[in-house]
N, C-alpha and C positions, 0 to 999 in steps of 0.2 A: 496322720494326715491333717487332722483338725488343728494340731499345733502349728503345722506349716502354714495352713490357711490363715490362722490367727496372726502369725508373724507378718505374712504378706499384707493382710488387712491393716495391721498396725503401721507397716512401712508406708503403705499408700496414704494413710491418714496423716502421718508425719510429713509426707512430701506434698500432698495436695493442698490442704488448707493453709498451713504456714507458708507454703510456696506462693500461694495466691496473694497473701497479705504482703509478704516480703518482696515480691517481684516489683511492685511500684516503688518501694523504698530503694531497692537495688538499682533501678534505672536512674534515679536522681543521684545516687552515690557514684555510679559509673560516669555519668555526664560530668558531675562536679570534679571527680578525680582526674578525668582527662584534661579538663580546663586547668586544674592546678598543676599538672605536669608540664605546662608550657606557659609559665608566667610572663616571660618577656614577649611572647607572641601576642598575648591578649592584654598587654599592659596599657594599651591606648583605649580600652573599652571600660566605661564607668557606668554605674547604676545610681540614679537619684535616690538619696536616702529617704526622701519623703514617701517613696513607694514601699519601704521596708518597715518592719515592726519598730516600735519606739526604742527597743533595746539597742538598735543600730543607728539611732539618730544622736547627733552630738548635743551634749548638755554639760555645761560647766567644764569644758575642755577634756572630756573623758575620751575613751577609746583610743588612747595613745595619740591624741591630737597634738600634744606637746611633748617633746623629748628634752629640749633645752633652749638656751638663748645665748646670743653673742652680741655684746656691745661693739658697735663699729665706729661711733663718734660720740661727741659730748652728749648729744640728746637723740641718738639713733640706736635702736636696739632691734635685732632680728630674733624672732622666735621661730622655732622649727619643730618638725615632727611629721606625723602622718598627713598633716594639712599642707605640707610644703614649707616654704619660707615666707614670712610676713614681716614687714617693717612697721615699727611703732616708735613711740617716744617714751620718756621716763614715766609718764602717767599710765601707759599701756591701755589707753581708752580708744584710740583710733589706730586702725591697722590698714596698711596698703599692700597690695599684692607685690611680691618680690620674686616671682617664679618665672619671669621671662627668660626664655632660652632652654628651659627644660622641655622635652618632648611632650606631646599631648598625652593625657591620662594621669590620674592621681597617683598611680603606682610609680610613675616616672619622677615624681617629686616626693617620694618617701625618703625623708632625710634622717640620717643617723648622727651626723655631726656637722657643725659649721664652725669655721676657725678663721680668725683674723691674725695674720702673721705680723711680726715686728716691722716688716717692710710694707705693711698695709695692703697685702694681697689677701683676698677673701676666697676661701675654699669651702666646698660642700662635699661631704661623703654621702652618697645616695645608694639606693638599692641597685642602680644600674650604672654606676661609674663615679669617677672623681671629677668634680667641676671647679672651675675658676670663674669669678665674677669680673666681667669687663665693665668698669665704671663709665668708660667713654660711650660704650654702646648700650649700657644699662641692661645687660643680659648675661646669663650664665653660659659658659662655653665648656664643653667636655674636653678633658685632658686625654689625648690619645695614649692608650696603654695596651700592649698586647698581652692580655691576661685572660684566664679561664673564668675566675670568679670576680664579678664586677662589684659586688657588695662591699663598699668601703664603710667601715664601722667607726673609725677614729682618725683624727688629724691633730697633730701637735707640732710645736716648734721647739727647737733647741738652738738658741742664737739665730744665725741666718740659715739654719738648716730646717727644711720642712720634712716632716715624717708623717706618712699616711699609711694606714693599715687596712687591708681587707681581711677576709676570714682565713687566709692562708699565709700571707706574706706581709712583710714590712717594706715600704718603699721610702727611700731617702734621697733627697736632692737639695741643691742650692735653691733657696726660695726665689723663684723668678716668675711666679704666676703661671700663665698658660704655657710658658716656655721652659718650665722646670724640667730638667732632665733627671729622671729617677733611676736609682740603682735598686734592683729588686733583691731583697735580703731574705734568705731562708733562715729563720732563727734556729739555733742549735737545740738539740734534744736536752731536756732537763736531766739531772742526775737520776740514775736508776730508772730511766725511761724504758717502758715496755710497749710494744706495738699493740696497744689495746684501745678499743673504742667503746663508747657507751652502748649498752644494749638497746636503749631507746633510739639512738642514732642508727644502729644496725637495723632495727625493726622498721624505722622510717624509710631508710634507703631501699630495703627489700620491698616494702609496700609500694613505693613509688616507682621502683625499677631502676632508680639512680645508682644502685649498687653496681650496675654494669654500664653506667654512663647513658648516653642518648639511646643506643640500641635497647638497653634495658627498659628505659622509660617508654619507648615506642612499643615494646612487647607488652608492657603492662597496659598501655592504651588499647592494644589489641585484645587483651583479656577483658578490659572494660567493655569493649564492643561486643564480645562474646556474652558477657553478663546481660547486656541489653537484649541480645538475641534470645538467650535462654528465657528471660523474663517474658518477652513478647510471645515466643512460641508456646510457653507454658500457659499464658493467658488464652491464646487461641485454642489450645487443646482443652482448656477448662470450659470455655463458653460456647464454642462452635457446635458441639453435639446437641445442645439445647436449641440452638438456632435451626439445626437440621430437622429436629423433631417438629418444630413449629412450621417450617416450610413444607414438610411432608404432609402435615395435617391440612395445609392449605393447597396441597397438590402442586407445589412449586418445585422447580429444579433445585437439586442439592449437590450436583456434581462438583461445582467449584468449591463449595464449602468442604465437601468430603476430601477433595484433593489437598486443600489447605491444611486440614487436620493431619492427613497422612504425611505430607511434607514437613509440617511443623514437628510432629512426633519423631520422625526420622532424624532430623537435624538437632532437635532438643536432646535426644539420647546420645547421638554421636559427639556433639560438643561437650556435653557433661562428662562422658566417659573418657574422651581423649585428653581433656584438660582438667581433670578432677584435682590433681596434685596442685596445680597453679591456683585453681579456684579456692581450695581450702587454705593454701598458704596466704593468699591475699586477704581472706577473711580473718585468719588467725593473727597475722601481723597487724592488721588494722585495729583489732580489739585492744591492743596494748598501747596504742598511741594516744589514748585519752584516759583521764581518770574514770573509774577507780583502778583499772588494771595498770595504768601508767605508774602509779605510786610505787609498787614493789620493784619495778625494773629501773626506776629513774636514777638510782645511784650505783647500778651494776655495770661493771666494765668487763668486756670479753675480748679475746684475741681477734684482731682484724681478720676478716675472711680473705684468704689468699686469692690473688689474681682478680680482685674486685676493685671497685672505686674506693673502697675503704682502706685497702692495702697500699699505702703511698710511702715513698721514701721520705717525704716531708712529714716530720712528727707533728707539725702544727696544721696539717691540711684541714680546712674547714673548722678549725678549733679556736681561732683567735676571736676575742670579743671586744676588748678595749685596751687602751694603753695610756698612761700618763707619765710625764717627766717631773720628778720632784727635784727642783733646782737646789733646795736646801741640802738634800742628801746626795745630789749629783748621781741619781740613779733612775732607772725606769721601773715602773710597776706594771706588769702585764696581767690582764685578766684573760684566762683561757677557759675552755670548757671544763677542765678538771681542777681549777683552782687559780690562786693568785701567786705570781712569781716576781722576784726581783732580778734585774739585770743592771750591771754597772755600765755596760755598753751594749749595743745591739749585736755585738759579736761574742758576748759573754755567754756562759752556760746559765740558763735561767735557774734560779734557786727557789724552790717551793717554800713559802712561808710556813712556819710551824703552826701558827694559828690561822684559821680560815673563817671568814664570815659566811653566813648562809647565803647562797645564791641559787636561784631556781635553775632547773635544767632548761628553762625557756630563755635564759641568758641574763646578763647584767645590763641594767638600764640606766643606773646612776653610779658614777665613779668619779668622785672629786676629792681633793684635799680639803680637810675640815680645819685642822690646825697643824702645828708643827709635827706632831707624831700620830695624828688621827686622820682617817679617811672615812668618807660617808659612802655607803654601799646600798644601792636600791635595786630590787628585782621583784618578781612576783612572789618571792618568799618573804618580802617585807623590807623594812628600812632599818639600817644598822650603822653604828659607829664602830669602826675597826681600828684597833691600835696594835699593829704587828709587833712592836717592841715590847709592850707590856703583856702580850698574849691575851688581850682582853677584847671581847666583843660585847657591845651594849645595844639593847633594843632602843632605837631612837625615840619611839613613841612613849614607852614606859620609863625609860632611863635606867632600867635594871640590866644587870649582866645577863647575857643570853645563855640559856642552857639548852643544849640539843645538838643534833647533827649539823654539820656545816653545809655540805652539798647534797643536792638531790631532791629536797623538798620542793615540789612543783608550785605549791600555792601556800601563802601565809594568810594572816588575817587581813592584810592589805596587799594589793598587787601594784607595786610601784612601777610606773612606766616612764617617768621623767621628773625633772627638777628645773625650776626657774629661779634665778637669782635676780631680784629687781634692782632698781637704781640705788637703793639704800642698803643693798646687800642682805635684804631679807630673803630667806629661802622659802619657796613654795613647792610642795611636793604634789605630784600628780598620780592619782590612783587610776588604774585602767577602767574600772567600772564606774567610779563615782566622780572622777575628775579631780579638781584642785581640793586638797584636804585642808580643812579649817584648823590647822595646827597653830598658826600664828593669828590669834584672835585680835590682836591690835592692828593688824594690817590685812585688809580684805583684797583678794585678787579680783580684778575686773571680770565681768561676765564675758562669755564668748560672743563676739559680735556677729550680727546676721550676715554681713558680707563674707566672713570666713566660712560660716555654716553653708551658705548658698553655693559657695565655690569649692566645696570639699565633699564630692560624692564618694561612693564606695567603689573600689575597683571590682571588676568582674572576678578577679582571682580571689579577693578577700571575701566576696559573697559566696563563691564556691567553697572556700574554707569553712565559712559559717554553716553552710548546708552540709558539708562533708562531716563536720564534727557534731552536728546536731544542735549547735547553739542557736540556730535559727528558730528553734521551737521553745526557747527559754520563756518567751512571753506566754506560752500555753501551759508548759509543764513545770515552770520554775526550775529549781535546781535538780529536779528529777530528770532533766534532759540528758544528764551525763550517762544515764543508763541506756540511751538509745543506741550508742555505738556497740557496747558489749553485748546487749541483747540481740541486736541485728546480726552481729557476728556469730553468736551461738546458734540462733535460729537458721541462719544461712548455711552453716556447716551441717546442721541436722538435715536440712532440705537437700543439700548436695549429696551427702552420704546415703540417705534413704533412697534418693533417686538412682544413685549408682548401684546399690544392692538390688533394687527392683529390676534394673536393666540387666545385671549379671544373671539373675535368676531366670529372666525371660530368655536370655541368650543360651543358657545351659539347657533349658527345656526344648529349644528349637533343635539343639544338637542331638 
């Protein structure tokens, strides 16, 4: 009997005190998660960066402020990235806003590519669609396309043909600006293709509910609301008995408080018991979406879960990252989630290159031709020169041959988020955390001007992501912040399971 009592006492201890601490954390996880699940809905809401810790304030073009640039005339250059599009000249000292036409909200001017065609039509690939710039009206205009995924990641030209790519399809049409009529092309499956997806992607979609489309996301939102309810009812059950004792000593009424405790306990137990599987699954999948637990799963592929959002007839669904056309070789080079491929035409079977440069699971951010047989590749795994013909990969920083695994490493010594080629063809590389890297000591890149900083807030979605990943606490914990997600997940699972076992035992005793 004493052993049973000790077990119950231990379960209560595991549930009560960790539950109290974790409840407040889970509330902000639930709220931020719900906001993240509906990015387009909240895309018009921004947060002033001056209200946030210094880690989230722009300095030296960091935080993916710059992705790339496009020269549009003799002395006019557009720079673009998370800050939108800005016009400057060859000195890159003065910048003017070039975002007219984009909807309100910094998320609506998150730019992945800007391209000037041979017909002098200007295009932008954004998070929420493909745009053409109307020089007469001096504003961007959205090109109407009936598509599910609006994120356009790359725009190129081949002769008078415009080619735009979102995360799932390639769109090809005669370059006519806003009037371009696009043909949607589903790229063929590569040789030896198997319907497998990354374990990271699978975990991500299960965690967000996207694995079952919008209904799945709404269900996860519902679970988030239940987590908030569990946290609040748990806090009530913890503190209200003490309030009742105080009121009794003062001979005040305690009826309402007692009813609140009874109601809270009833629904706390029912919600926890009914939804235990979903609660544990949500915690478990969330733990693996950030380092350190992300690292062992980052390069693992598994069969796509049948009858879900992951099981698509399109082998490239949500898999495309970038594309370039090499006119010297008259072929396309495609960057996908699982590697780099060559295509002679857009209807060819993609051929996976034998040698592969390291590219983070977070995606490729720099992909440009460097010389006749070499390409420059940048991602959060670092910066590399890749020569597919000679099967060699060089670390751009050290100049030494790269030794190691090609894909899967989420973070390298530098996290490349963009590249700028100035008017004299000098290359400037952008690190996510530090901004412009001082690799070219003879040419110094200009400081980030105040007018760009003042007009580049943080989107509510991005702030929710920083909260959800724990990065918001970097200024307090340093690099130890990465432990917040796994520790929160472990403690949450302990609290959920201990509460469930206590409820089961109580239910059995009543019978």
